[in-house]
C-alpha positions as CSV (number, residue, x, y, z in Angstrom):
1,X,-4.5,25.1,15.8
2,X,-5.7,23.8,12.5
3,X,-5.0,25.7,9.4
4,X,-7.7,26.5,6.9
5,X,-6.6,26.4,3.3
6,X,-8.4,26.2,-0.1
7,X,-6.0,25.1,-2.8
8,X,-5.6,22.2,-5.1
9,X,-3.3,19.4,-4.1
10,X,-1.0,20.0,-7.0
11,X,-0.3,23.5,-5.6
12,X,-0.2,22.4,-2.0
13,X,2.6,19.9,-2.5
14,X,4.9,22.0,-4.5
15,X,7.7,21.3,-2.0
16,X,8.2,19.4,1.3
17,X,5.4,20.7,3.7
18,X,6.4,22.2,7.0
19,X,10.0,22.9,5.9
20,X,12.9,20.6,5.2
21,X,13.8,17.7,7.4
22,X,15.8,18.8,10.5
23,X,19.4,17.8,11.0
24,X,20.0,14.4,12.4
25,X,20.3,14.6,16.2
26,X,22.2,12.0,17.9
27,X,25.5,10.8,19.2
28,X,27.6,7.8,18.3
29,X,27.6,4.6,20.4
30,X,29.8,4.9,23.5
31,X,32.6,2.5,23.1
32,X,32.9,1.8,26.8
33,X,31.6,-1.2,28.5
34,X,28.5,0.7,29.8
35,X,25.3,1.0,27.8
36,X,25.7,3.5,24.8
37,X,24.0,6.8,25.0
38,X,20.7,7.4,23.3
39,X,20.4,8.9,19.8
40,X,17.6,10.4,17.8
41,X,16.5,10.0,14.2
42,X,15.5,12.7,11.8
43,X,12.8,15.1,13.1
44,X,10.9,17.9,11.3
45,X,11.8,21.3,12.5
46,X,8.4,22.8,11.6
47,X,5.2,20.9,12.2
48,X,2.8,23.4,10.6
49,X,1.0,22.6,7.4
50,X,1.9,25.0,4.5
51,X,-1.0,27.5,3.9
52,X,-2.2,29.0,0.6
53,X,-4.7,31.5,-0.6
54,X,-8.4,31.2,-1.4
55,X,-9.9,31.3,-4.8
56,X,-9.4,27.9,-6.6
57,X,-12.6,26.8,-8.4
58,X,-13.9,23.4,-7.5
59,X,-15.1,21.5,-10.5
60,X,-18.5,19.8,-11.0
61,X,-18.0,16.0,-11.6
62,X,-20.3,14.2,-13.9
63,X,-20.2,10.4,-14.4
64,X,-17.0,8.8,-13.1
65,X,-13.8,10.8,-13.2
66,X,-10.4,11.1,-11.4
67,X,-10.0,14.4,-9.7
68,X,-7.2,16.0,-7.7
69,X,-9.4,17.8,-5.3
70,X,-8.7,20.8,-3.2
71,X,-7.5,20.8,0.4
72,X,-10.0,22.8,2.4
73,X,-8.9,21.9,6.0
74,X,-5.9,20.3,7.6
75,X,-4.4,19.8,11.1
76,X,-0.8,20.6,11.9
77,X,1.5,17.6,11.6
78,X,1.2,15.2,14.4
79,X,4.5,13.9,15.7
80,X,4.9,10.3,17.0
81,X,8.0,9.4,19.0
82,X,9.2,5.8,19.1
83,X,12.0,4.5,21.3
84,X,13.9,1.2,20.9
85,X,17.0,-0.4,22.2
86,X,18.3,-0.6,25.7
87,X,19.8,-3.5,27.8
88,X,23.3,-2.9,26.4
89,X,22.1,-1.6,23.0
90,X,21.9,2.0,22.1
91,X,18.6,3.7,22.8
92,X,17.3,5.1,19.5
93,X,14.5,7.6,19.3
94,X,12.8,7.9,15.9
95,X,10.0,10.2,14.8
96,X,7.1,9.6,12.4
97,X,4.4,12.0,11.3
98,X,0.8,11.9,10.4
99,X,-1.8,14.5,9.4
100,X,-5.6,14.8,9.0
101,X,-7.1,16.7,6.2
102,X,-10.3,17.5,4.3
103,X,-10.3,17.5,0.5
104,X,-13.1,18.9,-1.6
105,X,-13.9,16.8,-4.7
106,X,-16.9,18.3,-6.5
107,X,-19.2,21.3,-6.2
108,X,-22.2,19.0,-6.6
109,X,-23.4,15.9,-4.9
110,X,-21.7,12.5,-5.7
111,X,-22.5,8.9,-5.2
112,X,-19.2,7.4,-4.0
113,X,-15.4,7.6,-3.8
114,X,-13.4,4.7,-5.2
115,X,-9.7,4.4,-5.6
116,X,-7.3,7.0,-4.3
117,X,-3.8,7.6,-5.6
118,X,-0.9,9.3,-3.7
119,X,2.0,10.4,-5.8
120,X,0.6,8.2,-8.6
121,X,0.6,5.1,-6.5
122,X,-2.5,3.5,-5.0
123,X,-3.3,4.6,-1.5
124,X,-6.8,3.0,-1.4
125,X,-7.7,0.0,-3.6
126,X,-10.9,-0.8,-5.4
127,X,-12.1,-2.9,-2.4
128,X,-11.8,0.2,-0.1
129,X,-8.8,-0.9,1.8
130,X,-5.9,1.5,2.4
131,X,-2.3,0.6,1.5
132,X,-1.0,2.9,4.3
133,X,-2.6,3.4,7.7
134,X,-5.5,5.9,7.5
135,X,-9.2,6.2,8.0
136,X,-11.6,8.1,5.7
137,X,-15.1,9.5,5.9
138,X,-16.9,10.5,2.7
139,X,-19.4,13.5,2.7
140,X,-21.5,13.1,-0.5
141,X,-22.5,16.8,-0.7
142,X,-26.1,16.4,0.4
143,X,-28.1,19.5,1.1
144,X,-28.5,18.5,4.7
145,X,-25.1,16.9,5.5
146,X,-23.7,17.5,8.9
147,X,-20.2,18.9,9.8
148,X,-17.4,16.3,10.1
149,X,-16.9,15.3,13.7
150,X,-13.1,15.7,13.5
151,X,-13.4,19.3,12.2
152,X,-15.9,20.0,14.9
153,X,-13.6,18.6,17.6
154,X,-10.6,20.7,16.3
155,X,-12.4,24.0,15.4
156,X,-15.5,24.0,17.6
157,X,-19.0,23.6,16.4
158,X,-19.4,27.3,15.6
159,X,-16.3,27.3,13.3
160,X,-16.9,24.0,11.5
161,X,-18.9,24.4,8.3
162,X,-20.9,21.5,7.0
163,X,-20.0,22.3,3.3
164,X,-23.6,21.5,2.2
165,X,-23.7,20.9,-1.6
166,X,-20.0,20.3,-1.6
167,X,-18.7,16.7,-1.7
168,X,-15.5,16.1,0.2
169,X,-13.6,13.5,2.1
170,X,-11.8,13.7,5.5
171,X,-8.7,11.5,5.7
172,X,-7.8,11.0,9.4
173,X,-4.3,10.3,10.7
174,X,-2.6,9.7,7.3
175,X,0.9,8.2,7.8
176,X,3.3,10.5,6.0
177,X,6.4,8.3,6.3
178,X,5.9,6.7,2.8
179,X,5.8,10.2,1.3
180,X,8.9,11.8,2.8
181,X,6.9,13.4,5.7
182,X,4.9,15.6,3.5
183,X,1.3,15.6,2.3
184,X,1.4,13.7,-1.0
185,X,-0.4,14.7,-4.2
186,X,-3.7,13.0,-4.0
187,X,-6.2,12.1,-6.7
188,X,-9.6,10.5,-6.2
189,X,-11.9,8.3,-8.4
190,X,-15.3,9.9,-8.0
191,X,-18.6,8.7,-9.2
192,X,-21.3,11.4,-9.4
193,X,-24.0,9.8,-11.4
194,X,-24.4,6.8,-13.6
195,X,-22.4,6.4,-16.8
196,X,-22.4,6.5,-19.7
197,X,-23.0,10.2,-20.2
198,X,-24.1,11.8,-23.5
199,X,-23.5,15.4,-24.7
200,X,-27.1,16.1,-23.9
201,X,-26.4,15.2,-20.2
202,X,-23.3,17.3,-20.2
203,X,-24.8,20.3,-21.9
204,X,-27.9,20.1,-19.7
205,X,-25.8,20.3,-16.6
206,X,-23.9,23.2,-18.0
207,X,-27.1,25.1,-18.8
208,X,-28.8,24.1,-15.6
209,X,-31.5,22.1,-17.4
210,X,-32.3,19.0,-15.4
211,X,-33.8,17.1,-18.3
212,X,-30.8,17.7,-20.5
213,X,-30.5,19.3,-23.9
214,X,-31.2,17.8,-27.3
215,X,-27.8,17.8,-29.1
216,X,-27.7,17.0,-32.8
217,X,-25.7,13.9,-33.6
218,X,-25.5,12.8,-30.0
219,X,-26.8,9.2,-30.5
220,X,-23.7,7.0,-30.5
221,X,-20.9,8.4,-28.3
222,X,-20.8,7.7,-24.6
223,X,-18.6,9.4,-22.0
224,X,-17.4,7.8,-18.8
225,X,-17.1,11.1,-17.1
226,X,-16.8,14.9,-17.5
227,X,-15.5,17.8,-15.4
228,X,-17.0,21.2,-15.6
229,X,-13.8,23.0,-14.7
230,X,-14.6,26.5,-16.0
231,X,-15.6,29.1,-13.4
232,X,-19.0,29.5,-15.2
233,X,-21.2,26.9,-16.7
234,X,-21.4,28.9,-19.9
235,X,-17.6,28.6,-20.2
236,X,-18.0,24.8,-20.2
237,X,-20.1,25.1,-23.3
238,X,-17.2,26.7,-25.2
239,X,-15.5,23.3,-24.8
240,X,-18.7,21.4,-25.9
241,X,-19.1,23.6,-28.9
242,X,-15.9,22.2,-30.4
243,X,-17.5,18.9,-30.8
244,X,-21.3,19.6,-30.8
245,X,-23.8,22.0,-32.2
246,X,-24.0,24.8,-29.8
247,X,-23.7,28.5,-30.8
248,X,-24.4,31.9,-29.3
249,X,-27.4,33.7,-30.7
250,X,-27.6,37.4,-31.4
251,X,-28.4,38.0,-27.7
252,X,-25.3,36.1,-26.6
253,X,-27.3,33.1,-25.3
254,X,-26.2,29.5,-25.9
255,X,-28.5,27.6,-28.2
256,X,-28.5,24.0,-29.3
257,X,-29.0,23.7,-33.0
258,X,-31.1,20.7,-32.4
259,X,-33.6,22.9,-30.6
260,X,-33.3,26.0,-33.0
261,X,-35.3,26.6,-36.1
262,X,-33.2,27.7,-39.1
263,X,-33.4,31.4,-40.0
264,X,-34.5,32.4,-43.5
265,X,-31.4,33.9,-45.2
266,X,-33.1,35.8,-48.0
267,X,-31.6,36.8,-51.3
268,X,-27.9,37.9,-51.4
269,X,-27.2,41.6,-51.3
270,X,-25.7,41.9,-54.7
271,X,-23.7,44.9,-55.9
272,X,-20.5,45.9,-57.6
273,X,-17.9,43.2,-57.1
274,X,-20.3,41.4,-54.7
275,X,-21.9,38.2,-55.7
276,X,-22.8,34.8,-54.3
277,X,-20.1,32.3,-55.1
278,X,-18.5,29.0,-54.1
279,X,-15.1,29.0,-52.5
280,X,-12.7,26.2,-51.9
281,X,-10.2,26.4,-49.0
282,X,-6.6,25.8,-49.8
283,X,-5.0,22.7,-48.2
284,X,-3.1,24.9,-45.7
285,X,-6.4,26.3,-44.5
286,X,-7.6,22.9,-43.4
287,X,-6.0,21.1,-40.4
288,X,-3.8,18.2,-41.2
289,X,-5.4,16.1,-38.5
290,X,-7.9,16.4,-35.6
291,X,-6.5,15.3,-32.2
292,X,-8.6,14.4,-29.2
293,X,-6.8,14.8,-25.8
294,X,-8.9,13.3,-23.0
295,X,-8.7,10.8,-20.2
296,X,-8.7,7.0,-20.6
297,X,-10.7,5.2,-17.8
298,X,-9.0,1.9,-18.8
299,X,-5.6,3.4,-17.9
300,X,-6.5,4.8,-14.5
301,X,-7.7,8.0,-16.2
302,X,-4.3,8.9,-17.5
303,X,-4.2,11.2,-20.6
304,X,-4.7,9.7,-24.0
305,X,-4.3,11.3,-27.4
306,X,-6.2,10.0,-30.4
307,X,-5.5,11.5,-33.9
308,X,-7.6,11.3,-37.1
309,X,-6.4,12.5,-40.5
310,X,-8.3,15.2,-42.4
311,X,-8.6,14.4,-46.1
312,X,-7.0,17.1,-48.2
313,X,-5.8,19.0,-45.1
314,X,-2.3,20.4,-44.8
315,X,-2.4,23.0,-42.1
316,X,-1.5,22.8,-38.4
317,X,-3.0,20.0,-36.4
318,X,-6.2,20.9,-34.5
319,X,-6.1,19.7,-30.9
320,X,-9.3,19.6,-28.9
321,X,-8.7,19.3,-25.1
322,X,-11.6,17.7,-23.4
323,X,-12.1,17.4,-19.6
324,X,-13.7,14.1,-20.3
325,X,-13.1,10.4,-19.7
326,X,-13.9,8.0,-22.6
327,X,-12.7,4.7,-24.0
328,X,-10.0,4.9,-26.6
329,X,-12.3,3.7,-29.3
330,X,-14.9,6.4,-28.5
331,X,-12.2,9.1,-28.6
332,X,-10.9,7.9,-32.0
333,X,-14.5,7.7,-33.4
334,X,-15.0,11.3,-32.2
335,X,-11.8,12.4,-33.8
336,X,-12.6,10.7,-37.1
337,X,-16.1,12.3,-37.1
338,X,-14.6,15.7,-36.6
339,X,-11.9,15.1,-39.2
340,X,-14.7,14.2,-41.7
341,X,-16.6,17.3,-40.9
342,X,-13.5,19.4,-41.3
343,X,-12.9,17.8,-44.8
344,X,-16.5,18.7,-45.8
345,X,-15.9,22.3,-44.8
346,X,-13.4,22.6,-47.7
347,X,-16.2,23.8,-50.0
348,X,-18.1,26.9,-48.8
349,X,-20.8,29.2,-50.1
350,X,-20.0,32.9,-49.9
351,X,-23.2,34.9,-49.4
352,X,-23.1,38.7,-49.4
353,X,-25.4,40.4,-47.0
354,X,-26.0,43.8,-45.4
355,X,-25.3,44.7,-41.7
356,X,-28.3,42.5,-40.6
357,X,-26.0,39.5,-41.1
358,X,-24.1,40.5,-37.9
359,X,-27.1,39.0,-36.0
360,X,-26.2,35.6,-37.4
361,X,-23.2,34.4,-35.4
362,X,-21.1,31.3,-36.4
363,X,-23.0,28.2,-35.9
364,X,-26.4,29.6,-36.8
365,X,-28.5,27.4,-39.0
366,X,-30.0,29.2,-42.0
367,X,-32.4,28.3,-44.8
368,X,-31.9,29.3,-48.5
369,X,-34.6,29.9,-50.9
370,X,-34.1,26.5,-52.5
371,X,-34.7,24.8,-49.2
372,X,-31.2,23.9,-48.3
373,X,-30.2,24.2,-44.7
374,X,-26.7,25.5,-44.1
375,X,-24.7,26.7,-41.2
376,X,-22.8,30.0,-40.8
377,X,-19.2,29.1,-40.6
378,X,-17.6,32.5,-40.6
379,X,-18.5,36.2,-41.0
380,X,-16.3,38.8,-42.7
381,X,-16.8,42.6,-43.1
382,X,-16.7,43.5,-46.7
383,X,-16.8,47.3,-47.2
384,X,-20.3,48.4,-46.1
385,X,-21.6,44.9,-46.1
386,X,-21.0,41.5,-44.5
387,X,-20.1,38.2,-46.2
388,X,-21.2,35.0,-44.7
389,X,-19.3,31.8,-45.4
390,X,-21.8,28.9,-45.3
391,X,-21.3,25.2,-45.3
392,X,-23.4,22.1,-45.2
393,X,-21.2,20.0,-43.1
394,X,-23.0,18.1,-40.3
395,X,-22.6,19.3,-36.8
396,X,-21.0,16.1,-35.7
397,X,-20.2,12.9,-37.5
398,X,-19.8,9.9,-35.2
399,X,-17.9,7.0,-36.7
400,X,-19.5,3.8,-35.6
401,X,-18.3,0.2,-35.5
402,X,-15.8,-1.6,-33.3
403,X,-12.2,-0.2,-33.6
404,X,-9.1,-2.0,-32.5
405,X,-7.5,0.9,-30.8
406,X,-5.8,1.5,-27.4
407,X,-4.8,4.4,-25.3
408,X,-1.1,3.4,-25.4
409,X,1.1,1.3,-23.2
410,X,0.5,1.6,-19.5
411,X,1.9,-0.1,-16.4
412,X,-0.6,0.6,-13.6
413,X,0.2,0.3,-10.0
414,X,-1.1,-3.2,-9.0
415,X,-4.1,-3.1,-6.7
416,X,-2.8,-5.7,-4.3
417,X,-5.1,-6.9,-1.5
418,X,-3.7,-7.2,2.0
419,X,-5.8,-10.2,2.8
420,X,-6.0,-11.7,6.4
421,X,-3.0,-11.3,8.7
422,X,-1.2,-14.4,10.0
423,X,1.1,-14.3,13.0
424,X,3.3,-17.1,14.6
425,X,5.3,-16.7,17.8
426,X,8.6,-18.6,18.0
427,X,10.6,-19.2,21.2
428,X,14.1,-19.1,19.5
429,X,17.3,-20.4,21.0
430,X,20.1,-17.9,21.9
431,X,22.9,-18.2,19.3
432,X,25.4,-15.8,17.7
433,X,24.4,-16.8,14.2
434,X,23.0,-14.5,11.5
435,X,21.4,-12.1,14.0
436,X,19.5,-15.0,15.7
437,X,19.2,-13.4,19.2
438,X,17.3,-15.7,21.5
439,X,13.8,-15.1,22.9
440,X,10.5,-14.3,21.2
441,X,10.4,-13.8,17.5
442,X,7.2,-13.2,15.6
443,X,6.6,-14.0,11.9
444,X,3.8,-11.8,10.4
445,X,2.4,-11.6,6.9
446,X,-0.9,-11.5,5.1
447,X,-2.8,-13.8,2.7
448,X,-2.6,-11.1,0.1
449,X,0.4,-9.6,-1.6
450,X,-0.6,-6.1,-0.6
451,X,0.0,-6.8,3.1
452,X,2.3,-4.0,4.5
453,X,2.2,-4.3,8.3
454,X,0.1,-4.6,11.4
455,X,-0.6,-2.9,14.7
456,X,0.6,-4.6,17.8
457,X,-1.0,-4.7,21.3
458,X,0.3,-6.8,24.2
459,X,-0.8,-8.0,27.6
460,X,2.6,-9.4,28.8
461,X,1.0,-11.6,31.5
462,X,-2.4,-13.0,32.2
463,X,-4.9,-10.4,33.3
464,X,-2.8,-7.4,32.3
465,X,-4.2,-4.5,30.3
466,X,-3.5,-4.3,26.6
467,X,-0.9,-1.8,25.6
468,X,-0.4,-0.5,22.0
469,X,3.2,-0.7,20.9
470,X,5.1,0.0,17.7
471,X,3.6,-1.5,14.6
472,X,5.4,-4.3,12.7
473,X,6.2,-4.0,9.0
474,X,8.1,-7.3,8.6
475,X,7.1,-9.6,5.6
476,X,8.0,-13.1,6.6
477,X,8.1,-16.2,4.4
478,X,6.0,-18.4,6.6
479,X,3.4,-21.1,6.7
480,X,2.6,-24.4,8.4
481,X,4.1,-27.9,8.5
482,X,2.1,-30.2,6.3
483,X,4.0,-33.4,6.8
484,X,7.4,-34.5,8.3
485,X,9.4,-37.6,8.9
486,X,10.7,-38.7,12.3
487,X,13.6,-36.6,13.8
488,X,17.1,-37.6,12.9
489,X,20.5,-37.1,14.6
490,X,21.2,-33.4,15.1
491,X,24.9,-33.8,14.4
492,X,24.5,-35.4,10.9
493,X,22.9,-34.6,7.6
494,X,19.5,-36.2,7.3
495,X,19.6,-37.4,3.7
496,X,16.4,-39.5,3.8
497,X,14.0,-37.4,5.8
498,X,11.9,-34.4,4.6
499,X,9.5,-31.8,5.8
500,X,6.6,-30.5,3.7
501,X,5.5,-26.9,4.4
502,X,2.5,-25.1,3.1
503,X,3.5,-21.5,2.6
504,X,1.1,-18.7,3.3
505,X,1.0,-17.5,-0.3
506,X,1.8,-19.1,-3.6
507,X,4.1,-16.2,-4.5
508,X,6.5,-17.0,-1.7
509,X,9.7,-18.8,-2.7
510,X,12.3,-21.0,-1.1
511,X,15.8,-21.7,-2.5
512,X,18.5,-24.4,-2.4
513,X,21.8,-24.1,-0.5
514,X,24.9,-26.2,-0.8
515,X,26.7,-27.8,2.2
516,X,29.1,-24.9,2.6
517,X,26.3,-22.4,2.7
518,X,24.4,-24.5,5.2
519,X,27.4,-24.7,7.5
520,X,27.7,-20.9,7.2
521,X,24.1,-20.5,8.4
522,X,22.0,-20.5,5.2
523,X,18.3,-21.5,5.2
524,X,17.7,-21.4,8.9
525,X,14.1,-22.3,9.7
526,X,12.0,-22.0,12.8
527,X,9.4,-24.6,13.8
528,X,6.7,-24.1,16.5
529,X,7.9,-25.9,19.5
530,X,11.4,-24.5,19.5
531,X,13.3,-26.5,16.8
532,X,15.7,-24.7,14.5
533,X,16.6,-26.6,11.3
534,X,18.2,-26.1,7.9
535,X,17.4,-27.5,4.5
536,X,19.6,-27.9,1.4
537,X,16.9,-28.7,-1.2
538,X,13.6,-27.0,-1.7
539,X,11.2,-28.5,-4.3
540,X,7.9,-26.8,-5.2
541,X,5.0,-29.3,-5.2
542,X,2.4,-26.7,-6.4
543,X,-0.1,-24.4,-4.7
544,X,2.5,-23.1,-2.3
545,X,3.4,-26.5,-1.0
546,X,7.2,-27.2,-0.8
547,X,9.2,-30.3,0.2
548,X,12.4,-29.5,2.1
549,X,15.1,-32.2,2.2
550,X,18.8,-32.7,2.9
551,X,18.1,-31.5,6.4
552,X,20.1,-30.5,9.4
553,X,17.7,-31.0,12.4
554,X,17.9,-29.6,15.9
555,X,20.3,-26.9,15.1
556,X,21.8,-24.4,17.5
557,X,21.1,-26.5,20.5
558,X,17.4,-27.1,19.7
559,X,17.7,-30.9,19.5
560,X,15.7,-31.2,22.8
561,X,12.8,-29.5,21.0
562,X,12.7,-31.9,18.0
563,X,10.1,-34.0,19.7
564,X,7.7,-31.0,19.9
565,X,7.9,-30.4,16.1
566,X,4.7,-31.8,14.5
567,X,2.4,-31.5,11.6
568,X,0.3,-28.4,11.8
569,X,2.9,-26.4,13.6
570,X,4.1,-23.0,12.4
571,X,7.0,-22.6,10.0
572,X,9.1,-19.5,9.1
573,X,12.3,-18.9,7.2
574,X,14.6,-17.1,9.6
575,X,15.7,-13.6,8.4
576,X,16.3,-10.9,10.9
577,X,15.0,-8.4,8.4
578,X,11.6,-10.1,7.9
579,X,10.9,-11.3,11.4
580,X,10.3,-9.2,14.5
581,X,12.3,-9.6,17.6
582,X,9.6,-8.8,20.2
583,X,11.8,-7.8,23.1
584,X,13.2,-5.2,20.8
585,X,9.9,-4.1,19.5
586,X,7.8,-4.0,22.6
587,X,10.1,-4.3,25.6
588,X,8.7,-7.8,26.5
589,X,10.5,-9.7,29.2
590,X,11.8,-12.9,27.8
591,X,10.4,-14.8,30.8
592,X,6.8,-13.4,30.5
593,X,4.2,-16.3,30.3
594,X,0.5,-16.3,30.2
595,X,-0.2,-13.1,28.3
596,X,-1.2,-12.6,24.7
597,X,-0.4,-10.4,21.7
598,X,-3.0,-8.9,19.3
599,X,-1.9,-8.4,15.7
600,X,-4.2,-6.5,13.4
601,X,-3.5,-5.5,9.8
602,X,-5.3,-2.9,7.8
603,X,-7.5,-5.4,6.1
604,X,-8.5,-7.4,9.2
605,X,-11.9,-7.1,10.7
606,X,-10.6,-8.3,14.1
607,X,-7.1,-8.8,15.5
608,X,-5.2,-12.1,15.4
609,X,-4.5,-13.2,19.0
610,X,-1.3,-15.1,19.8
611,X,-0.8,-16.7,23.2
612,X,2.5,-16.2,25.0
613,X,3.7,-19.6,26.2
614,X,6.9,-21.5,26.6
615,X,8.7,-18.2,26.6
616,X,12.4,-18.3,27.4
617,X,12.9,-22.0,26.5
618,X,15.5,-21.1,24.0
619,X,17.4,-18.8,26.4
620,X,18.0,-21.6,29.0
621,X,21.3,-23.3,29.0
622,X,21.9,-26.4,26.9
623,X,21.8,-29.7,28.6
624,X,25.1,-31.2,29.7
625,X,26.6,-34.1,27.6
626,X,29.2,-36.8,27.9
627,X,28.3,-37.9,31.4
628,X,30.5,-40.7,32.9
629,X,31.2,-42.4,36.2
630,X,34.7,-43.1,37.6
631,X,35.0,-45.5,40.5
632,X,37.9,-44.8,42.8
633,X,40.0,-47.4,44.7
634,X,38.6,-46.3,48.1
635,X,35.0,-47.1,46.9
636,X,34.1,-43.4,46.2
637,X,32.5,-42.3,43.0
638,X,33.4,-39.3,40.8
639,X,30.8,-38.2,38.2
640,X,32.0,-36.1,35.2
641,X,30.1,-34.2,32.5
642,X,30.7,-31.7,29.8
643,X,29.0,-28.3,29.5
644,X,27.8,-26.8,26.3
645,X,27.5,-23.2,25.3
646,X,25.1,-21.2,23.2
647,X,27.9,-18.7,22.6
648,X,29.7,-21.1,20.3
649,X,28.9,-24.4,18.8
650,X,32.2,-25.0,17.0
651,X,35.5,-26.3,18.3
652,X,37.7,-24.6,15.7
653,X,40.3,-23.3,18.2
654,X,40.9,-26.6,20.0
655,X,39.9,-24.9,23.2
656,X,36.8,-25.0,25.3
657,X,33.7,-23.1,24.1
658,X,33.1,-19.7,25.7
659,X,30.9,-19.2,28.7
660,X,27.3,-18.2,28.0
661,X,26.2,-17.8,31.7
662,X,27.7,-15.6,34.4
663,X,28.3,-18.6,36.6
664,X,29.0,-22.3,36.0
665,X,26.3,-24.0,38.2
666,X,24.8,-27.4,37.9
667,X,22.0,-29.1,39.7
668,X,22.7,-32.8,40.4
669,X,19.7,-34.8,41.4
670,X,20.1,-38.4,42.6
671,X,17.4,-41.0,43.2
672,X,17.5,-44.7,44.3
673,X,14.3,-46.3,45.4
674,X,12.7,-43.9,47.9
675,X,15.9,-42.0,48.6
676,X,16.5,-38.7,46.8
677,X,18.9,-35.8,47.0
678,X,19.6,-32.6,45.1
679,X,22.9,-30.6,45.2
680,X,24.1,-27.4,43.5
681,X,27.6,-27.9,42.1
682,X,29.9,-25.3,40.7
683,X,32.0,-27.0,38.0
684,X,31.6,-30.1,35.9
685,X,32.3,-32.9,38.3
686,X,31.0,-34.2,41.6
687,X,32.5,-36.7,44.1
688,X,30.5,-39.1,46.4
689,X,32.5,-40.6,49.3
690,X,32.4,-44.3,50.0
691,X,30.0,-44.1,52.9
692,X,27.4,-42.2,50.8
693,X,27.9,-44.7,48.0
694,X,27.0,-47.5,50.4
695,X,23.8,-45.7,51.5
696,X,22.7,-45.2,47.9
697,X,23.4,-48.8,47.1
698,X,21.3,-49.9,50.1
699,X,18.4,-47.8,49.0
700,X,17.8,-50.1,46.1
701,X,18.1,-50.1,42.3
702,X,18.0,-48.4,39.9
703,X,20.3,-45.6,41.0
704,X,20.2,-42.6,38.6
705,X,21.7,-39.2,38.4
706,X,20.1,-36.3,36.6
707,X,22.3,-33.3,35.8
708,X,21.1,-29.9,34.5
709,X,22.8,-26.5,34.2
710,X,21.2,-23.6,36.0
711,X,21.1,-20.3,34.1
712,X,19.6,-16.9,34.5
713,X,16.6,-17.8,32.3
714,X,16.0,-21.2,34.0
715,X,17.4,-24.7,34.0
716,X,18.5,-26.8,31.0
717,X,17.0,-30.1,30.1
718,X,18.4,-33.1,32.1
719,X,21.4,-35.3,31.3
720,X,20.3,-38.7,32.7
721,X,23.1,-40.9,33.8
722,X,22.4,-44.4,35.3
723,X,24.9,-45.5,38.0
724,X,26.3,-49.0,37.4
725,X,28.8,-51.0,39.5
């Protein structure tokens, strides 16, 4: 059952949610010849979301700000079980977790939600795309907003509040794997109303005055955003008072000096040892500098500290913490204005008064008999009277002009777009080289550097229903063949030919390899149609176009597929870590044909559909070689050939290559004129007696023999052998 909580994210993620990760459950691979026993990956022992108490105040957002928000509703963790392996490999069960939650952002209506950060890294970019799988609904805090459908489904309509007047988001099925299987610390870029904001706007919201408040000296500065974080609006004015002209009158009400008439001060109450005088503050009584601590919108709303020196000051620095976002230049201008005001407060007028002066709190404007307008800076009890310290410093001095100032060095998380997903399916030969297991391999990536994976759905054969399977997260170096020379001999280096490939993105790179590295399996490439090749030299031509030369074509028994390689076909650099072996990922039979696979990344409006065709071509046996005929003295004919094996392409032990099929079977098909025959032979030779030879000769020329090996995945290509007397 869902857990209701009301706490800030910073409190909610104090430790791993739901308890620590459970101990690894599993058993080691059975060393016997039978399939190993299954094993399981880490699994959370407690799936409940950590709860907390009520009572955290939700701020009011003005302008554009970054806020942490408060989790107000969440589901229990949702466990997803994924199984892989089988067919001789260990079966592995892994677990992943997701959660759905609602996060309150502002106690007033907003306009939009922009970027979202999780643990300081971008979870949602400026274009609205998520970097990890999730969906989000924004409730703007309208007075008539409806309850979220997910909360209604989980709690029931009678228990699902609409939170009217409260802006919040519901993030559904957030993948927790990137965050250690716990809810991450989230922060949101929220826009509540149009920026720039003035102090009049801010004070007006704090006082509940829709038209704003006239604040003296509020012409030049502009704020990007502001948070009223105090429990009461009046408390917010305590912060504003540090930089503007608000004061509490005798009744305790907040008053803007710009809207208040100065009070006549009257003559000083003179007496023994009491007189009006001028006083100068000692250097230690003035702050050394005024520091403005606020948020910098140019640095993803990180904190910035701007400092301005106070002329003649020698005391402790005065730091003003503002729940505001402003440009670095504006923050420095504010600090310099306040520093100038502090310097002007060095000279004060001491004015003795009676008890009636207690009705003049600090900040009150007063008028002297000579017409001067001063401000009450401080009050001090002096025997049976009260002394007022008055100054004529302005309420705020804004330093204008352009200032070359910054908020400090900052390395933001790049907002990388996923772009559009590309997917290429390769029918790869079976070979014990670099993890190149035969069958279907898929290269996937996106046109943007922010691509992080895609969902897979498959219909294994024509007409079959689509089934969702485990997502792919591979990041292949891939593209298309832009140009290529004619195929060369597969057993020799092609030093004259080349292949031009257009990679999917300009940031993808290819590297050179020497001959020793090539012979050890470096720079294996896959080409649509089934060819495997290698390249020794890779030269960038600009714009993601590369010329590959010093080639080894038709590698790993794919020489028969060289003719199918053509301009416009798919290309991928083979790396078992960046390509997806589909039989492993989705349990697809290597011989399935006629179906299709849908691949959809987070930024795709529709899935990319890849047809399943020519599957299993690379699993079939290699065609026989070295066919020859031997005529016998009695007129009979013996036909010999040599098998090849995908289990080994070298001849380094001076012995035959290992078997790669459970039985050694060959189909021998003969044709002469209208006469044809087909035989299944076990072994690598076949004899034709003299009488049969005479019949074949009588059938007419030409007389040809086609020999192919029969394997579990199908027959090889033919070895064509003409029969000559």
